[in-house]
C-alpha positions, 0 to 999 in steps of 0.5 A: 457473507460479512465474516469473509470480506471481513478477514479478507480486508484484515489480511489485505491490511496486513500487507499493504501495511508490509508492501509500504514498510518494505519499500527503499526509503528516501532523504525524507526531512533530510533535505530541509535540513541541510542533508543529500539532495539525490537526482529523481530516479525511475523505479527498476525491478524488485523495486518497481514490483513491489510499487506496482504490488503497493497499488494494486493492494490499495485499490482492493483494500479500497473495495473490499472497504466499500464492499464492506459499506453496502447492506446486506440482503439475506 
């Protein structure tokens, strides 16, 4: 039982990293050092889908992590 959970958790971790890295980057610290300040805007299209997918993957990753902590009953 533990091996499939660990495998699923590793797959979720890789998918979560990919989803985070694919998201569009903002100005970051550029605004603190005189960089361009952009107005707040809403997410649209694929950006919104990717954002929601990231939330779902993070929730699943936490759930699988907690399931791995449960004691095994054989």
